[in-house]
C-alpha positions in Angstrom: -16.6 -38.0 29.5 -17.2 -41.0 27.3 -14.5 -43.0 25.5 -14.4 -43.0 21.7 -15.7 -46.6 21.6 -18.6 -45.8 24.0 -19.6 -42.7 22.0 -19.4 -44.7 18.7 -21.6 -47.4 20.1 -24.2 -45.0 21.5 -24.4 -43.1 18.2 -24.6 -46.2 16.0 -27.4 -47.7 18.1 -29.4 -44.4 17.9 -29.5 -44.6 14.1 -32.4 -46.4 12.4 -31.9 -46.9 8.7 -34.2 -45.4 6.1 -37.4 -47.4 5.6 -37.4 -49.9 2.7 -40.9 -48.9 1.7 -41.4 -45.2 2.6 -37.9 -44.0 1.7 -37.5 -45.6 -1.6 -37.5 -44.1 -5.1 -37.0 -45.7 -8.5 -34.4 -44.2 -10.8 -33.3 -44.9 -14.3 -30.2 -47.0 -14.7 -27.6 -44.2 -15.2 -29.1 -42.0 -12.4 -28.7 -44.9 -9.9 -24.9 -44.8 -9.9 -23.6 -44.1 -6.4 -27.0 -44.6 -4.7 -27.8 -47.3 -2.2 -29.8 -50.3 -3.5 -33.0 -50.6 -1.6 -34.1 -54.1 -2.7 -32.4 -57.3 -3.9 -32.2 -57.7 -7.6 -32.9 -61.1 -9.2 -32.3 -61.8 -12.8 -34.8 -63.5 -15.1 -32.3 -64.9 -17.5 -29.1 -67.1 -17.4 -25.8 -65.4 -18.1 -24.3 -66.0 -20.5 -27.6 -66.3 -22.2 -26.3 -69.1 -24.5 -23.1 -71.0 -25.2 -20.6 -68.6 -26.9 -17.0 -68.3 -27.9 -14.4 -66.7 -25.7 -12.0 -66.4 -28.6 -11.7 -65.5 -32.3 -11.2 -68.9 -34.0 -13.0 -72.0 -35.2 -15.9 -73.9 -33.6 -15.1 -77.6 -33.9 -15.9 -81.1 -32.5 -13.2 -82.0 -30.0 -13.2 -85.6 -31.2 -12.1 -84.3 -34.7 -9.1 -82.3 -33.5 -7.9 -84.0 -30.3 -4.7 -85.4 -32.0 -3.8 -82.3 -34.1 -0.3 -81.0 -34.2 1.9 -78.9 -36.5 3.3 -82.1 -38.0 -0.1 -83.7 -38.4 -2.7 -81.0 -38.7 -6.4 -81.8 -39.0 -8.1 -80.4 -42.1 -11.7 -79.3 -41.7 -14.2 -77.8 -44.1 -15.5 -74.4 -43.0 -19.2 -74.4 -43.5 -20.1 -70.9 -42.2 -18.9 -67.8 -40.5 -20.8 -66.7 -37.3 -20.5 -63.0 -36.6 -21.4 -61.6 -33.2 -25.1 -61.1 -32.9 -26.2 -63.6 -35.5 -27.4 -67.1 -34.7 -25.6 -70.0 -36.4 -27.3 -71.7 -39.3 -25.4 -75.0 -39.8 -24.9 -78.0 -37.5 -21.2 -78.9 -37.1 -20.9 -82.6 -38.1 -17.7 -84.7 -38.3 -15.1 -83.1 -40.5 -16.7 -79.6 -40.4 -15.9 -76.3 -38.6 -17.3 -72.8 -38.4 -15.5 -69.5 -38.3 -16.5 -67.9 -35.0 -15.8 -64.5 -33.4 -15.5 -63.7 -29.7 -19.0 -63.6 -28.1 -20.7 -65.4 -31.0 -23.1 -68.2 -30.4 -21.7 -71.7 -30.6 -23.3 -73.7 -33.4 -25.0 -77.0 -32.7 -22.7 -80.0 -32.8 -19.6 -78.0 -31.9 -18.2 -78.4 -28.4 -14.8 -76.6 -28.5 -13.2 -73.5 -29.9 -9.7 -73.5 -31.4 -8.1 -70.1 -31.2 -7.2 -68.5 -34.5 -3.4 -68.5 -33.7 -3.5 -72.3 -33.7 -4.9 -72.6 -37.2 -4.0 -72.0 -40.9 -6.7 -71.1 -43.4 -6.7 -73.0 -46.7 -9.5 -71.4 -48.9 -12.7 -73.1 -47.8 -10.9 -75.3 -45.3 -8.9 -74.7 -42.2 -5.9 -76.7 -40.7 -5.9 -77.2 -37.0 -2.3 -77.0 -35.9 -2.6 -77.9 -32.1 -4.9 -80.1 -30.1 -7.1 -78.3 -27.5 -6.2 -79.1 -24.0 -9.7 -80.3 -23.2 -13.2 -80.5 -24.5 -15.0 -77.2 -24.1 -11.8 -75.1 -24.4 -12.7 -71.4 -25.0 -16.4 -72.1 -24.7 -18.4 -70.0 -22.2 -21.4 -72.1 -21.4 -24.9 -70.6 -20.9 -25.7 -70.0 -17.3 -22.0 -70.6 -16.2 -21.8 -67.1 -14.7 -25.3 -66.8 -13.3 -28.5 -68.8 -13.1 -31.8 -67.0 -13.4 -33.8 -66.7 -10.2 -30.7 -66.6 -7.9 -29.8 -63.3 -6.1 -27.9 -61.0 -8.4 -27.2 -57.9 -6.3 -28.1 -57.6 -2.5 -29.9 -54.7 -1.0 -27.8 -52.2 1.0 -24.9 -51.8 -1.4 -23.6 -48.5 -2.9 -24.1 -49.0 -6.6 -20.7 -48.8 -8.3 -19.9 -48.9 -12.1 -19.6 -52.7 -12.2 -23.0 -53.0 -10.5 -24.5 -50.7 -13.2 -23.1 -53.1 -15.8 -24.7 -56.1 -14.0 -28.1 -54.2 -13.8 -27.9 -53.4 -17.5 -27.2 -57.0 -18.4 -30.2 -58.0 -16.3 -32.2 -55.4 -18.2 -33.1 -53.7 -14.9 -33.8 -50.2 -16.3 -35.6 -48.9 -13.2 -33.6 -49.3 -10.0 -35.1 -49.1 -6.5 -32.8 -47.0 -4.3 -33.0 -45.3 -1.0 -33.6 -41.5 -1.1 -30.6 -39.4 -0.1 -30.7 -38.5 3.6 -31.0 -34.8 4.2 -28.4 -33.1 6.4 -29.0 -29.6 7.6 -25.8 -27.7 8.5 -25.4 -24.4 10.4 -22.6 -22.5 12.0 -22.9 -20.5 15.2 -20.9 -17.5 16.4 -20.9 -13.7 16.2 -17.3 -13.8 15.0 -18.1 -15.7 11.7 -18.5 -14.2 8.2 -19.1 -15.9 4.9 -16.1 -16.3 2.5 -17.4 -13.6 0.2 -17.6 -11.0 2.9 -14.9 -8.5 3.9 -13.0 -9.6 7.1 -12.8 -7.2 10.0 -10.4 -7.5 12.9 -11.4 -10.3 15.2 -13.6 -12.0 12.7 -13.2 -15.5 11.2 -14.2 -17.0 7.8 -16.8 -19.7 8.3 -15.0 -22.7 6.7 -17.0 -25.3 8.6 -20.2 -24.7 6.7 -18.4 -25.5 3.4 -16.3 -28.4 4.7 -19.3 -30.2 6.2 -21.5 -29.5 3.2 -18.9 -31.1 1.0 -18.4 -34.0 3.4 -22.2 -34.7 3.6 -22.4 -34.7 -0.2 -19.4 -37.0 -0.4 -21.2 -39.3 2.0 -24.1 -39.6 -0.5 -26.5 -37.1 1.3 -28.4 -34.1 0.3 -26.8 -31.2 2.1 -28.9 -28.2 3.3 -26.5 -25.4 4.4 -28.4 -22.9 6.5 -25.7 -20.3 7.0 -24.4 -18.5 10.1 -26.4 -18.0 13.3 -25.3 -15.3 15.8 -24.8 -16.1 19.5 -28.3 -15.0 20.3 -30.4 -17.6 22.2 -33.7 -16.6 20.4 -32.2 -16.6 16.9 -30.3 -19.8 17.6 -33.4 -21.6 18.9 -35.4 -20.5 15.8 -32.6 -21.7 13.5 -32.2 -25.0 15.2 -36.0 -25.6 15.1 -36.0 -24.8 11.4 -33.1 -27.2 10.8 -34.8 -30.0 12.7 -37.9 -29.5 10.6 -36.0 -29.9 7.3 -33.6 -32.8 7.7 -32.9 -36.3 8.9 -29.6 -35.2 10.6 -28.7 -31.7 11.8 -25.0 -30.6 12.2 -24.1 -27.4 13.9 -20.6 -26.2 14.8 -19.7 -24.2 17.8 -21.7 -23.4 21.0 -21.3 -26.8 22.6 -18.4 -26.1 25.0 -18.6 -24.4 28.4 -18.3 -20.8 27.3 -20.6 -17.9 28.2 -22.2 -18.0 24.7 -22.5 -21.8 24.4 -26.3 -22.2 24.3 -26.8 -25.3 22.1 -27.4 -27.9 24.8 -29.9 -25.7 26.6 -31.8 -25.0 23.4 -31.9 -28.7 22.4 -33.5 -29.5 25.8 -36.0 -26.7 25.5 -37.0 -28.0 22.0 -37.7 -31.5 23.4 -34.5 -33.2 22.6 -32.9 -35.9 24.6 -29.1 -35.4 25.0 -27.1 -38.7 24.9 -23.5 -37.4 24.6 -21.9 -34.2 25.9 -18.2 -34.8 25.6 -15.8 -37.5 24.4 -12.3 -38.4 25.3 -11.0 -37.6 21.9 -8.4 -35.0 20.7 -9.3 -33.0 18.7 -13.1 -32.9 19.3 -13.8 -33.3 23.0 -16.9 -31.1 23.1 -19.5 -33.2 21.2 -23.2 -33.0 21.7 -25.5 -35.7 20.4 -29.2 -35.5 20.9 -32.3 -37.2 19.5 -35.8 -36.0 18.8 -38.8 -38.4 18.7 -40.4 -39.2 15.4 -43.4 -37.0 16.0 -42.6 -33.7 17.8 -43.5 -30.1 17.8 -40.4 -27.9 17.9 -40.6 -24.8 20.0 -43.7 -22.8 20.9 -46.9 -22.8 19.0 -46.0 -19.7 17.2 -43.1 -21.4 15.4 -45.5 -24.2 14.2 -42.7 -26.5 13.1 -43.2 -30.2 13.4 -41.8 -33.5 12.3 -43.5 -36.8 11.6 -40.9 -39.4 10.8 -40.5 -43.2 11.2 -37.3 -42.7 13.1 -35.6 -40.5 15.6 -34.0 -37.3 14.3 -30.4 -36.9 15.2 -28.6 -33.7 16.1 -24.9 -33.4 16.2 -23.4 -30.4 17.9 -19.8 -30.4 16.6 -16.9 -28.3 18.0 -16.3 -25.0 16.3 -12.6 -25.4 15.6 -12.3 -26.5 12.0 -10.1 -29.6 12.4 -12.2 -30.7 15.4 -15.4 -30.4 13.3 -14.0 -32.5 10.5 -12.4 -35.1 12.7 -15.6 -35.7 14.7 -17.6 -35.8 11.4 -15.2 -38.5 10.0 -15.1 -40.5 13.2 -18.8 -40.3 14.3 -21.1 -38.6 11.9 -20.1 -40.3 8.6 -20.6 -43.8 9.9 -24.0 -42.8 11.3 -24.9 -41.4 7.9 -23.9 -44.7 6.2 -26.2 -46.7 8.5 -29.0 -44.2 8.0 -28.7 -44.3 4.2 -29.3 -48.1 4.1 -25.7 -49.3 3.6 -25.5 -52.9 4.7 -21.7 -53.0 5.2 -18.8 -50.5 5.2 -20.6 -48.2 7.7 -18.0 -48.2 10.5 -14.6 -46.6 9.9 -11.9 -48.6 8.2 -8.6 -49.0 10.1 -5.3 -50.3 8.9 -1.8 -50.8 10.4 0.8 -48.5 8.9 4.4 -47.7 9.7 4.7 -44.1 10.9 7.5 -42.1 9.3 7.6 -39.5 12.1 7.3 -39.6 15.9 3.7 -39.3 17.0 3.1 -37.5 20.2 0.1 -37.0 22.4 -0.9 -36.0 25.9 -2.0 -39.5 26.9 -5.3 -38.5 28.5 -7.5 -38.6 25.4 -7.5 -40.8 22.3 -5.5 -38.6 19.9 -6.0 -38.4 16.1 -3.1 -37.0 14.1 -3.7 -36.2 10.5 -1.6 -37.0 7.5 -1.3 -39.3 4.5 -1.4 -43.0 4.1 1.0 -44.2 1.4 1.7 -47.6 0.0 5.5 -48.2 -0.2 7.2 -51.6 -0.9 4.1 -53.6 -0.2 3.3 -52.0 3.1 1.3 -49.0 4.3 3.2 -46.0 5.7 1.8 -43.0 7.5 3.3 -39.6 6.8 2.4 -37.0 9.4 1.2 -33.6 8.1 3.9 -31.0 8.7 3.3 -27.9 10.9 1.2 -27.5 14.0 -1.4 -30.1 14.9 -3.7 -27.5 16.4 -7.4 -28.0 16.1 -7.6 -24.5 14.6 -5.0 -25.2 11.9 -6.9 -26.4 8.9 -4.2 -25.5 6.5 -2.1 -28.7 6.9 -5.4 -30.7 6.9 -5.4 -30.4 3.1 -5.1 -33.7 1.2 -5.5 -35.7 4.4 -6.5 -39.3 3.8 -5.6 -40.9 7.2 -5.8 -40.2 10.9 -3.1 -41.9 13.0 -4.4 -42.9 16.5 -2.4 -42.5 19.6 -4.3 -44.5 22.3 -5.2 -43.2 25.8 -2.2 -43.7 28.1 0.4 -43.4 25.4 2.4 -40.3 24.8 4.8 -41.4 22.0 4.8 -43.8 19.1 8.3 -43.6 17.7 9.0 -43.3 14.0 9.3 -46.7 12.4 6.7 -48.4 14.6 3.3 -49.6 13.4 0.3 -47.4 14.3 -3.4 -47.8 13.8 -4.7 -45.4 11.1 -8.2 -44.6 10.2 -8.9 -44.1 6.4 -10.5 -40.8 5.6 -12.7 -41.1 2.5 
């Protein structure tokens, strides 16, 4: 049984990111939000494009107004008004000023802006009531924010709203992004029924299909839910082969433990997969199967005629069937792998913080234990509030609104309330 750190390392090393040539598409600017940038963006123009005013006020020569005060104001003749979007027409010579608005171009000859609150208008003249602190006050110089030809945005970032603004300013209307990875999802088990079906004694609603589909979409992927597969080796083999032919990653839940109807590992081997992980010392989530299939492979017998021809290994994750275990193993292992696959340069691995636990945290001590709850910011520190009720791997009810997993290390059975604990963000 592998440690959590060993399993994480193996999985992360198995993932090869999408290809920056074959797996790239160009989207219009608004459609690119949330996608991963596939190539660096370089601007062709300085920003600001020209010297402009940071305030509503008057464009002046610093030498004319450097001794101004309420007692001895400087009187200047206003020779023009410069609205935003219009170029100035008059040079500012000694004794002159221009009315200027925020964002408007600075007129030639002016080197400083006096804010409107420090002036008093007198018909076609203006009194300057306070000396600027320095030459260039309230002037945004052309190129002071960005110089053309320098890197503007790096490849491998998830494009956020501020990045959209930067791309728009650079007039980048077609954005190169990685395609969304495809994740096929299936649930196994004779006991499972879909949420819309009537529930008979002994049956369970398949919540995993829906939770993992939502989780894959939240991770920026295209989810391909394939439904429920019964505990029949032939049907399961056909379903897994189909899933492998459709997607970059395949997630299945159930059938990976040591029960009489747990066929997944055997079928993966029959289909040509190489199994790298069978179990991990984590609670919940001990039974975890991770397998890879080579880039070019025929899946199953010749009758199935399903094949792949990719530039990278295809990954299969056999997650536990218990709903909490399925989501915890997704958050801990699958989500980071999807981040790397999608081309993300940073922020792939889970983010951990230290928080003060508000309740006692208990564990068996033999496996790294993840207890779910909520991270809260209180009085400039993080606190962890344990979800109430049973922390059973089958109790998904108190998993609602979880945003953090407190970690009790191997060898530890108690972290008392009030102590600091490592918590993994759930996003």
